[in-house]
C-alpha positions as CSV (number, residue, x, y, z in Angstrom):
1,M,-0.7,-102.0,50.8
2,I,1.4,-103.5,53.9
3,D,4.0,-105.9,53.3
4,R,4.6,-108.4,56.2
5,N,8.3,-108.7,55.8
6,A,8.9,-104.6,55.0
7,K,11.2,-103.1,57.6
8,L,8.6,-100.4,58.6
9,T,10.7,-98.4,61.1
10,Q,9.8,-94.9,62.9
11,S,10.9,-93.2,59.6
12,C,7.6,-94.3,58.1
13,Q,5.6,-92.0,60.5
14,R,1.9,-92.4,60.0
15,V,0.6,-93.7,56.9
16,S,-3.1,-93.8,55.8
17,V,-3.5,-97.1,53.8
18,A,-6.2,-97.8,51.1
19,E,-6.6,-101.0,48.8
20,S,-3.8,-103.5,49.6
21,I,-2.2,-106.8,49.8
22,G,1.4,-107.6,50.4
23,S,3.7,-110.1,48.7
24,D,4.7,-113.6,50.1
25,N,1.2,-113.8,51.8
26,D,-1.6,-116.2,50.8
27,E,-4.9,-114.4,52.0
28,Y,-6.7,-111.5,50.6
29,T,-5.9,-107.9,51.6
30,Y,-8.5,-107.3,54.1
31,I,-7.5,-110.5,56.1
32,E,-3.7,-110.1,55.9
33,V,-3.8,-106.3,56.8
34,K,-6.2,-106.9,59.5
35,N,-3.9,-109.4,61.1
36,I,-0.8,-107.4,61.1
37,L,-2.8,-104.5,62.4
38,Q,-4.0,-106.6,65.4
39,T,-7.7,-105.4,64.6
40,G,-10.5,-106.6,66.7
41,Y,-14.3,-105.9,66.5
42,N,-14.0,-102.3,68.1
43,S,-11.7,-101.3,65.6
44,A,-13.8,-101.7,62.7
45,F,-16.2,-99.6,61.0
46,I,-18.0,-101.0,58.1
47,T,-20.4,-99.3,55.7
48,Y,-22.1,-100.6,52.5
49,A,-19.3,-98.6,50.5
50,S,-16.3,-99.4,52.6
51,E,-14.6,-100.8,55.6
52,L,-12.4,-98.8,57.9
53,Y,-9.9,-100.5,60.3
54,V,-7.5,-98.7,62.8
55,G,-4.7,-100.6,64.3
56,W,-0.8,-100.5,65.0
57,Y,2.0,-101.8,63.6
58,K,5.6,-101.7,65.3
59,N,4.2,-98.8,67.5
60,I,3.1,-97.1,64.4
61,P,-0.7,-96.2,64.0
62,Y,-2.2,-97.2,60.6
63,I,-5.5,-96.5,59.1
64,L,-6.8,-99.0,56.7
65,L,-9.7,-98.0,54.2
66,I,-11.1,-100.9,51.8
67,K,-13.7,-100.0,49.4
68,N,-16.4,-102.7,48.8
69,V,-17.8,-100.9,45.7
70,N,-15.8,-99.7,42.8
71,K,-16.7,-96.0,42.7
72,G,-13.7,-95.0,40.6
73,K,-12.3,-91.7,41.7
74,N,-15.1,-91.3,44.3
75,S,-13.3,-93.6,46.3
76,F,-10.2,-91.5,46.4
77,L,-12.4,-88.6,47.2
78,E,-13.9,-90.5,50.3
79,V,-10.3,-90.6,51.6
80,Q,-9.8,-86.8,50.9
81,K,-12.7,-85.8,52.4
82,T,-12.3,-87.7,55.6
83,L,-8.7,-86.3,56.1
84,H,-9.8,-82.7,55.1
85,Y,-12.9,-83.0,57.5
86,C,-10.6,-84.0,60.3
87,E,-8.4,-81.3,59.7
88,E,-10.9,-78.5,59.4
89,N,-13.6,-80.1,61.7
90,N,-16.0,-79.0,59.0
91,S,-19.5,-80.7,59.4
92,N,-20.5,-79.8,55.8
93,F,-18.8,-83.1,54.7
94,G,-21.6,-85.3,56.3
95,T,-22.2,-87.8,58.6
96,I,-20.1,-90.6,57.2
97,Y,-17.0,-88.5,57.8
98,H,-18.0,-87.4,61.3
99,L,-18.4,-90.9,62.1
100,Y,-15.1,-92.0,60.6
101,N,-13.3,-89.5,62.6
102,T,-15.3,-90.4,65.9
103,H,-14.3,-94.0,65.2
104,I,-10.6,-93.3,64.7
105,M,-10.3,-91.0,67.7
106,N,-12.1,-93.9,69.8
107,N,-9.0,-96.1,69.2
108,N,-6.6,-93.4,70.3
109,I,-5.2,-92.4,66.8
110,N,-5.3,-88.9,65.7
111,I,-6.2,-88.7,61.9
112,V,-4.3,-85.3,61.7
113,D,-1.1,-86.8,62.6
114,V,-1.1,-88.9,59.2
115,D,1.6,-87.9,57.2
116,Y,1.3,-90.0,53.9
117,V,-1.2,-91.8,52.2
118,L,-0.6,-94.8,50.3
119,M,-2.7,-95.7,47.2
120,L,-2.6,-99.3,45.9
121,D,-4.7,-101.8,44.0
122,T,-5.8,-105.1,45.7
123,D,-4.2,-107.4,43.3
124,T,-1.1,-105.9,43.8
125,L,2.2,-107.4,45.2
126,I,4.7,-105.1,46.7
127,K,8.6,-106.0,46.9
128,K,9.9,-106.3,50.4
129,D,11.6,-102.8,50.5
130,G,9.2,-100.9,48.2
131,I,7.1,-99.0,50.9
132,Q,10.2,-98.3,52.6
133,L,11.7,-96.8,49.6
134,L,8.7,-94.4,48.8
135,V,8.6,-93.2,52.3
136,D,12.5,-92.6,52.7
137,Y,12.0,-90.5,49.2
138,L,9.2,-88.3,50.3
139,N,11.0,-88.0,54.1
140,T,14.4,-86.6,52.2
141,N,12.7,-84.4,49.6
142,P,10.1,-82.1,51.0
143,L,9.4,-80.5,47.4
144,V,8.1,-84.1,46.3
145,S,4.1,-83.9,46.3
146,G,3.8,-87.8,45.2
147,V,5.9,-90.7,44.2
148,C,5.2,-93.8,42.4
149,G,7.1,-97.1,41.9
150,E,7.8,-99.4,38.8
151,T,4.9,-101.6,38.0
152,C,6.1,-105.1,36.8
153,I,3.9,-108.2,35.6
154,S,3.7,-111.2,37.7
155,N,2.0,-113.5,35.3
156,I,4.7,-113.0,32.6
157,N,4.7,-116.3,31.0
158,E,0.9,-117.1,31.0
159,N,0.8,-116.8,27.2
160,I,2.0,-114.4,24.2
161,V,-0.2,-111.7,25.3
162,T,1.2,-111.3,28.7
163,M,4.8,-111.7,27.4
164,S,4.4,-108.8,25.0
165,Q,3.1,-106.6,27.8
166,Y,6.2,-107.7,29.9
167,Y,8.4,-106.0,27.3
168,E,5.9,-103.0,26.8
169,Y,6.0,-102.3,30.6
170,W,9.8,-102.5,30.5
171,I,10.1,-100.2,27.7
172,T,7.9,-97.8,28.8
173,H,9.3,-97.3,32.3
174,Y,12.9,-97.4,30.8
175,T,12.2,-94.6,28.3
176,L,9.1,-92.3,28.8
177,K,9.0,-92.8,32.8
178,S,12.5,-92.0,33.1
179,L,12.6,-89.2,30.8
180,E,9.8,-87.6,32.7
181,N,11.4,-88.1,36.0
182,V,14.9,-86.6,34.6
183,Y,12.8,-83.6,33.8
184,G,11.3,-83.5,37.2
185,N,7.6,-84.3,36.7
186,V,6.0,-87.6,36.1
187,L,2.9,-87.1,34.1
188,V,0.7,-89.9,35.8
189,L,1.2,-91.3,39.3
190,S,-0.4,-94.6,38.7
191,G,-3.0,-95.6,41.6
192,C,-1.5,-99.1,41.2
193,F,1.3,-98.1,43.8
194,T,1.8,-94.4,44.7
195,L,2.5,-92.6,47.9
196,Y,1.3,-89.0,48.6
197,R,1.9,-86.2,51.0
198,K,-1.5,-86.0,53.0
199,S,-0.8,-82.1,53.1
200,V,-1.3,-81.9,49.2
201,L,-4.6,-84.2,49.3
202,T,-6.5,-82.0,51.7
203,N,-6.3,-79.0,49.4
204,T,-9.9,-77.6,49.1
205,K,-9.5,-76.6,45.4
206,L,-7.8,-79.8,44.7
207,M,-11.1,-81.7,45.9
208,E,-13.3,-79.2,44.3
209,L,-11.5,-79.6,40.7
210,Y,-11.3,-83.5,41.0
211,S,-14.9,-83.9,42.2
212,E,-16.2,-82.3,39.0
213,E,-18.2,-84.6,36.5
214,S,-19.3,-83.7,33.3
215,N,-20.6,-85.7,30.4
216,N,-21.4,-82.4,28.0
217,T,-18.3,-83.1,25.9
218,L,-16.3,-86.0,24.7
219,Y,-13.2,-84.4,26.1
220,D,-15.1,-84.0,29.7
221,A,-16.4,-87.7,29.7
222,N,-13.1,-89.4,28.9
223,V,-11.0,-87.0,31.4
224,T,-13.3,-87.4,34.2
225,K,-14.4,-91.2,34.0
226,L,-11.5,-92.9,32.4
227,G,-8.3,-91.0,33.3
228,E,-8.4,-90.4,37.4
229,D,-4.9,-90.9,37.9
230,R,-3.9,-88.6,35.0
231,L,-6.4,-86.2,36.0
232,F,-5.3,-86.1,39.6
233,T,-1.6,-85.7,38.8
234,N,-2.5,-83.0,36.4
235,L,-4.3,-81.1,39.0
236,L,-1.2,-81.7,41.4
237,L,1.0,-80.2,38.8
238,Q,-1.4,-76.8,38.4
239,L,-2.0,-76.4,42.0
240,Y,1.5,-77.2,43.0
241,P,3.7,-76.2,40.4
242,E,6.7,-75.6,42.9
243,L,6.6,-79.5,43.8
244,Q,7.5,-82.4,41.9
245,T,5.9,-85.9,41.0
246,K,8.6,-88.4,41.1
247,Y,9.3,-92.2,40.1
248,I,11.5,-94.5,41.8
249,K,12.6,-97.5,39.7
250,Q,14.0,-99.6,42.8
251,A,10.4,-99.6,44.3
252,K,8.7,-102.4,42.5
253,C,5.2,-103.9,42.5
254,Y,3.7,-106.7,40.7
255,T,0.4,-106.9,39.1
256,N,-1.4,-109.6,37.0
257,A,-1.9,-108.3,33.2
258,P,-4.7,-109.1,31.0
259,S,-4.3,-112.4,29.5
260,K,-6.9,-112.0,26.7
261,L,-7.0,-109.7,23.8
262,S,-10.4,-108.7,24.6
263,T,-9.6,-107.5,28.1
264,L,-6.3,-106.0,26.7
265,L,-8.2,-103.8,24.2
266,C,-10.8,-102.7,27.1
267,Q,-8.0,-101.6,29.2
268,R,-5.8,-99.9,26.5
269,R,-8.8,-98.1,25.3
270,R,-9.1,-96.3,28.5
271,W,-5.2,-95.8,28.9
272,S,-5.0,-94.2,25.3
273,N,-7.9,-92.2,25.6
274,S,-7.1,-90.8,29.0
275,L,-3.5,-90.0,27.8
276,I,-4.6,-88.2,24.8
277,F,-7.3,-86.0,26.3
278,C,-5.4,-85.5,29.5
279,N,-2.4,-84.3,27.7
280,V,-4.0,-82.0,25.3
281,M,-5.7,-80.3,28.5
282,L,-2.2,-79.8,30.1
283,L,-0.9,-78.4,26.6
284,L,-3.8,-76.0,26.6
285,N,-3.3,-75.1,30.2
286,L,0.3,-75.4,31.2
287,P,1.3,-75.1,34.9
288,R,2.9,-72.0,36.3
289,F,6.4,-73.2,35.5
290,S,9.7,-71.2,34.3
291,L,9.9,-70.8,30.5
292,I,12.4,-73.2,30.0
293,K,10.5,-75.9,32.0
294,K,7.4,-74.9,30.1
295,I,9.2,-75.8,27.0
296,L,10.5,-79.2,28.1
297,F,7.3,-80.0,29.5
298,G,5.3,-79.2,26.3
299,F,8.0,-81.5,24.5
300,I,7.5,-84.2,26.5
301,L,3.6,-83.8,26.1
302,L,4.0,-83.5,22.5
303,V,6.1,-86.7,22.3
304,E,3.9,-88.8,24.1
305,L,1.0,-87.5,21.8
306,W,3.1,-88.0,18.7
307,I,3.5,-91.8,19.8
308,C,0.0,-92.5,20.2
309,L,-1.5,-90.6,17.2
310,I,1.2,-91.3,14.6
311,M,1.8,-94.9,15.4
312,P,-1.1,-96.4,13.6
313,L,0.0,-94.6,10.3
314,L,3.5,-95.7,10.7
315,M,2.5,-99.3,11.3
316,T,0.1,-99.3,8.3
317,I,2.9,-98.0,6.0
318,S,5.5,-100.6,7.3
319,Y,3.0,-103.3,6.7
320,Y,2.2,-101.9,3.3
321,F,5.6,-102.1,2.2
322,V,6.2,-105.6,3.5
323,I,2.9,-106.7,1.4
324,E,3.9,-105.0,-1.5
325,Q,7.5,-106.6,-1.6
326,I,6.0,-109.9,-1.2
327,T,3.4,-109.5,-4.1
328,T,6.1,-107.9,-6.3
329,F,8.5,-110.6,-5.8
330,A,5.6,-113.1,-6.4
331,S,4.4,-111.7,-9.5
332,Q,7.7,-110.1,-11.2
333,H,10.4,-111.8,-9.2
334,K,11.9,-108.2,-8.4
335,F,13.0,-107.7,-4.9
336,D,14.0,-104.3,-3.6
337,V,16.6,-105.1,-1.2
338,I,17.2,-101.4,0.5
339,S,13.6,-101.0,1.2
340,F,12.8,-104.5,2.7
341,I,16.0,-104.0,5.2
342,E,14.9,-100.4,6.0
343,T,11.2,-102.0,6.9
344,C,12.8,-104.6,8.8
345,I,14.9,-102.5,10.7
346,F,11.9,-100.3,11.8
347,M,9.7,-103.3,12.6
348,T,12.6,-105.0,14.9
349,C,13.4,-102.0,16.6
350,P,12.2,-103.3,19.9
351,M,14.7,-106.2,19.6
352,L,17.3,-103.9,18.6
353,M,16.6,-101.8,21.8
354,C,17.3,-105.0,24.0
355,V,20.6,-105.8,22.1
356,I,21.9,-102.1,22.5
357,L,21.0,-102.0,26.3
358,F,22.4,-105.6,26.8
359,R,19.1,-106.7,28.1
360,F,19.5,-110.0,26.4
361,N,16.9,-111.7,28.6
362,I,14.3,-109.6,27.1
363,V,14.8,-110.5,23.8
364,L,12.5,-113.5,23.8
365,Y,9.7,-111.0,25.1
366,S,10.4,-108.3,22.3
367,L,9.8,-111.2,19.8
368,S,6.3,-111.5,21.2
369,F,5.7,-107.8,21.2
370,I,6.9,-107.6,17.6
371,L,4.4,-110.3,16.6
372,L,1.6,-108.4,18.3
373,L,2.8,-105.1,16.7
374,P,-0.5,-105.1,14.6
375,V,-2.5,-105.2,17.9
376,Y,-0.4,-102.4,19.8
377,G,0.1,-100.3,16.8
378,I,-3.1,-100.5,14.6
379,I,-6.1,-102.5,16.4
380,I,-5.8,-100.7,19.8
381,P,-5.4,-96.9,18.6
382,L,-8.2,-97.4,16.2
383,Y,-10.4,-99.3,18.6
384,S,-9.8,-96.5,21.2
385,I,-10.8,-93.7,18.8
386,Y,-13.9,-95.6,17.5
387,Y,-15.1,-96.2,21.2
388,S,-14.1,-92.8,22.4
389,D,-17.5,-91.9,23.4
390,Y,-17.8,-95.2,25.4
391,V,-16.8,-94.3,29.1
392,A,-17.5,-97.3,31.1
393,W,-14.4,-99.2,32.3
394,G,-15.3,-102.5,31.1
395,K,-14.2,-105.7,32.5
396,T,-10.5,-105.4,33.1
397,R,-10.3,-107.3,36.7
398,K,-11.9,-110.8,37.8
399,I,-12.9,-110.5,41.2
400,T,-13.1,-113.8,43.4
401,V,-15.4,-113.5,46.5
402,Q,-14.7,-115.7,49.2
403,E,-17.7,-116.8,51.4
404,E,-17.3,-116.5,55.0
405,V,-18.6,-119.8,56.9
């Protein structure tokens, strides 16, 4: 992703860019970025699966790779293998990578000089200084393998579904993501907006483990098919225990959240199942951390698993108490004030957190989240468990294609 208004100075060095769109622009990704890089016919290398463009922006060489086919993690592997091939000059990676390298070299750019690889979704908009913050962070922190920004919702007020997700995104970043960041390792570097060091991506062992695909067990299918971002982050932690994965709150990107419950269910099914299976994988095979760090790391993993697994039970019990209070009052005209107050406090915790943190502008969105608590706390977990053997992505993105005249 490239923002036309971002101040991309020489400190950005060389960045390999994949899948992008810039904020404050009207055109689609491939149009805007090609215009920025001043690409011409000779700079394009197009195949069925992807389009490769090479160009310059403020005297900095850039490589733009746009995928035409959604191949999941295989698209990421295409970038990895291209970088690795160019470094090792290994012909075993096939003709496509040789052609990539030849095309890039013909445009007076050496892919070996690439320092960072930026991964983004095409429907993502970046705040003006977003890329600069990520690049500066990696420049000043050599022991960080990858850093991600904060994902925000752009269609907040579309309906109650998007309003509830706005609160959910906010509270997730404010609590879990921040807790992981303080500890030193973010458990998932979102493919939505993440900057990696190229040196860690070209690790042969990393590519071998990440390219493995197995549907022999429910665990393998969910990890390799649905949890690409989590799986890749887990492998980074396993292979590079001395490096950290970080999160920068100030680097913000904006994306459209699902506005229909059916789409939300499909998306959260993938997220929930990948979280559970990937966290279990990490618990069974902890990275080579120190003893204290292993204890803290395991604690965070257990907290996230506990939230996912215990929430349906807690929500069911809470609604049972509410219904019981109502039916008891209707039949016997008796009312247990203490139990009712305790249940109300538990149910309104999202709103109380906004008040405690003095974020009064989010109170309205917390109300929408409370109204949809049965969906987030009961329906989504049960739906995820019921369809845990269904490893297709589903329709979580609506793609509009413009015909060229």
